[in-house]
C-alpha positions as CSV (number, residue, x, y, z in Angstrom):
1,M,-123.9,-283.4,-61.1
2,A,-122.5,-284.4,-64.5
3,H,-120.6,-281.8,-66.5
4,A,-123.5,-281.1,-68.9
5,D,-125.7,-280.4,-65.9
6,Y,-123.1,-278.2,-64.4
7,L,-122.9,-276.1,-67.5
8,H,-126.7,-275.8,-67.6
9,H,-126.5,-274.8,-63.9
10,L,-124.1,-271.9,-64.7
11,T,-126.1,-270.8,-67.8
12,S,-129.4,-270.7,-65.8
13,F,-127.8,-268.6,-63.1
14,F,-126.3,-266.0,-65.5
15,E,-129.5,-265.7,-67.5
16,S,-131.5,-265.1,-64.4
17,R,-129.2,-262.2,-63.4
18,A,-128.4,-260.8,-66.7
19,D,-129.3,-257.3,-65.6
20,D,-127.2,-257.4,-62.4
21,P,-124.2,-255.1,-62.8
22,L,-122.6,-256.6,-59.7
23,L,-122.7,-260.1,-61.3
24,S,-120.9,-258.7,-64.4
25,Q,-118.1,-257.3,-62.1
26,A,-117.8,-260.6,-60.3
27,Q,-117.7,-262.5,-63.5
28,T,-114.7,-260.4,-64.6
29,A,-113.0,-260.9,-61.2
30,F,-113.4,-264.6,-61.3
31,D,-113.0,-265.2,-65.0
32,R,-110.0,-267.5,-64.5
33,E,-111.9,-269.8,-62.1
34,L,-114.9,-269.7,-64.4
35,T,-112.9,-270.7,-67.4
36,I,-111.1,-273.6,-65.6
37,L,-114.1,-275.1,-64.0
38,S,-116.4,-274.8,-67.0
39,N,-113.8,-276.7,-69.1
40,L,-112.9,-279.3,-66.4
41,D,-115.2,-282.3,-66.8
42,L,-115.2,-284.1,-63.4
43,T,-117.8,-286.7,-64.5
44,P,-115.3,-289.6,-64.8
45,A,-114.5,-289.1,-61.1
46,H,-118.1,-289.9,-60.1
47,T,-117.7,-293.6,-59.7
48,L,-114.5,-293.2,-57.7
49,L,-116.1,-290.7,-55.3
50,T,-119.3,-292.6,-54.8
51,S,-117.3,-295.6,-53.7
52,C,-116.2,-293.6,-50.7
53,Y,-119.8,-293.6,-49.3
54,S,-121.6,-296.4,-47.5
55,P,-123.9,-298.4,-49.8
56,V,-126.6,-298.1,-47.2
57,K,-127.9,-294.6,-47.6
58,R,-129.5,-293.2,-44.5
59,R,-130.0,-289.9,-46.3
60,T,-129.0,-288.5,-49.6
61,P,-125.4,-287.2,-49.4
62,R,-124.2,-284.0,-51.0
63,D,-123.3,-284.3,-54.6
64,P,-119.7,-285.6,-54.5
65,L,-118.8,-283.9,-57.8
66,C,-119.9,-280.6,-56.5
67,M,-118.1,-281.2,-53.2
68,L,-114.9,-282.0,-55.2
69,R,-115.4,-278.9,-57.3
70,L,-115.9,-276.8,-54.1
71,L,-112.5,-277.9,-52.9
72,L,-110.8,-277.3,-56.3
73,L,-112.2,-273.8,-56.3
74,M,-110.9,-273.3,-52.8
75,L,-107.4,-274.2,-54.0
76,L,-107.8,-272.0,-57.1
77,R,-108.6,-269.0,-54.8
78,G,-105.7,-269.8,-52.6
79,V,-107.8,-270.3,-49.4
80,T,-106.4,-272.7,-46.8
81,S,-109.1,-272.5,-44.1
82,I,-112.4,-274.4,-44.7
83,T,-114.2,-272.2,-42.3
84,T,-113.0,-269.1,-44.1
85,W,-113.9,-270.6,-47.4
86,V,-117.5,-271.3,-46.3
87,D,-117.9,-267.7,-45.2
88,T,-116.4,-266.5,-48.5
89,L,-118.9,-268.6,-50.5
90,R,-121.8,-267.3,-48.5
91,G,-120.8,-263.8,-49.3
92,S,-120.3,-264.3,-53.0
93,P,-123.2,-265.8,-55.0
94,L,-121.1,-266.3,-58.1
95,L,-118.4,-268.3,-56.3
96,A,-121.1,-270.4,-54.7
97,V,-122.6,-271.1,-58.1
98,L,-119.2,-272.1,-59.5
99,T,-119.1,-275.0,-57.0
100,G,-122.3,-276.4,-58.5
101,F,-124.4,-275.6,-55.4
102,A,-127.1,-273.0,-55.2
103,P,-126.0,-269.9,-53.2
104,D,-128.7,-270.6,-50.6
105,D,-127.9,-274.3,-50.3
106,L,-124.2,-274.6,-49.5
107,P,-122.7,-277.4,-47.4
108,G,-121.5,-276.6,-44.0
109,V,-118.0,-276.7,-42.5
110,G,-118.6,-280.2,-41.0
111,T,-119.9,-281.6,-44.2
112,I,-116.8,-280.4,-46.1
113,Y,-114.4,-281.9,-43.5
114,D,-116.4,-285.2,-43.7
115,F,-116.0,-285.2,-47.5
116,K,-112.2,-284.5,-47.2
117,N,-111.9,-287.5,-44.8
118,R,-113.7,-289.7,-47.3
119,L,-111.1,-288.8,-49.9
120,V,-108.3,-289.7,-47.5
121,N,-109.9,-292.9,-46.4
122,G,-110.7,-294.1,-50.0
123,P,-113.3,-296.8,-50.8
124,Y,-115.8,-297.3,-48.0
125,Q,-115.1,-300.0,-45.4
126,K,-117.4,-301.0,-42.6
127,P,-116.1,-299.4,-39.3
128,C,-114.1,-301.8,-37.2
129,E,-112.5,-301.0,-33.8
130,H,-109.4,-303.0,-34.9
131,V,-108.9,-300.9,-38.1
132,T,-107.5,-297.4,-38.0
133,R,-108.7,-295.3,-40.9
134,P,-106.1,-293.0,-42.6
135,A,-108.1,-289.9,-41.7
136,D,-108.2,-290.9,-38.0
137,D,-104.5,-291.5,-38.1
138,L,-103.8,-288.0,-39.5
139,K,-105.9,-286.5,-36.7
140,R,-103.9,-288.3,-34.0
141,R,-100.6,-287.1,-35.6
142,H,-101.7,-283.5,-35.2
143,T,-103.0,-283.8,-31.7
144,R,-100.8,-282.3,-29.0
145,H,-100.9,-284.0,-25.7
146,L,-100.7,-280.9,-23.7
147,H,-101.5,-282.6,-20.4
148,D,-98.6,-285.0,-20.8
149,K,-96.2,-282.1,-21.7
150,T,-97.3,-280.2,-18.6
151,D,-96.6,-283.2,-16.4
152,D,-93.2,-283.8,-18.1
153,R,-92.1,-280.3,-17.0
154,H,-92.0,-281.4,-13.4
155,D,-89.4,-284.0,-14.2
156,Y,-86.8,-281.3,-15.1
157,P,-85.0,-278.9,-12.7
158,P,-86.3,-275.3,-12.9
159,L,-84.6,-273.0,-15.4
160,Y,-83.4,-269.7,-14.2
161,H,-83.7,-266.6,-16.4
162,S,-80.7,-264.8,-14.9
163,Q,-77.8,-265.4,-12.6
164,S,-79.5,-263.3,-9.9
165,E,-82.4,-265.7,-9.7
166,A,-80.0,-268.6,-9.5
167,L,-78.1,-266.9,-6.7
168,A,-81.3,-266.0,-4.8
169,A,-82.5,-269.6,-5.0
170,D,-79.2,-270.8,-3.7
171,L,-79.2,-268.4,-0.7
172,L,-82.8,-269.4,0.2
173,A,-81.9,-273.1,0.0
174,H,-79.0,-272.6,2.4
175,A,-80.5,-270.0,4.7
176,D,-79.9,-272.0,7.9
177,V,-76.3,-272.7,7.1
178,P,-73.9,-270.3,9.1
179,R,-71.8,-268.2,6.8
180,P,-68.1,-267.6,7.6
181,R,-68.5,-263.9,6.9
182,N,-71.8,-262.7,8.2
183,L,-72.4,-259.1,7.3
184,R,-74.5,-258.6,10.4
185,N,-73.4,-258.6,14.1
186,D,-75.3,-260.4,16.9
187,H,-77.6,-257.5,17.4
188,G,-78.9,-257.5,13.8
189,R,-77.0,-254.3,13.0
190,P,-74.6,-254.1,10.1
191,A,-71.2,-254.9,11.3
192,G,-69.2,-251.8,12.0
193,S,-72.2,-249.6,12.7
194,D,-71.2,-249.3,16.4
195,G,-67.9,-247.8,15.5
196,H,-66.0,-251.0,15.6
197,S,-64.6,-252.8,12.7
198,P,-66.0,-256.2,11.9
199,V,-64.0,-259.0,13.4
200,H,-62.6,-261.5,10.9
């Protein structure tokens, strides 16, 4: 969507809801975002963005300029979660229109992630098993190998949370070793309970 078409898109939306008091309130609340995006011509980026897509079109992709505008608006609003952002757009017709999309035709979370990956990967290259795309490399950097970490824990001695646990573990480990000062006599009663002092 070229910038001229984007401005026409905004004008048509405002004219169709001129009598809506809620729209007037929203326009005031999002005046900063409206001013920035209505004056920011993204048209020159169209060629660069389309180069990120395969030349063989299986289906018509989402308008790349609107997708870029959607991410810019997300940054302007200070939202860091794409899932949260999609929910926000679905609940605010004006914010949705500011992206360039119709409120009832917004891209889903997966589509936005896919577009972001295209930006990271740059110009389209035919997939090859010997080539790692930048977006795939970033995913691997943020993947935690929890299974490996769990196995690694068995390679280390257990950690005790207190000296009492350490002492108890030591006593259990040497339970069969005679102690020089057994606190019980041969009958299993505490030494000295028969009136005699324990023999040392």
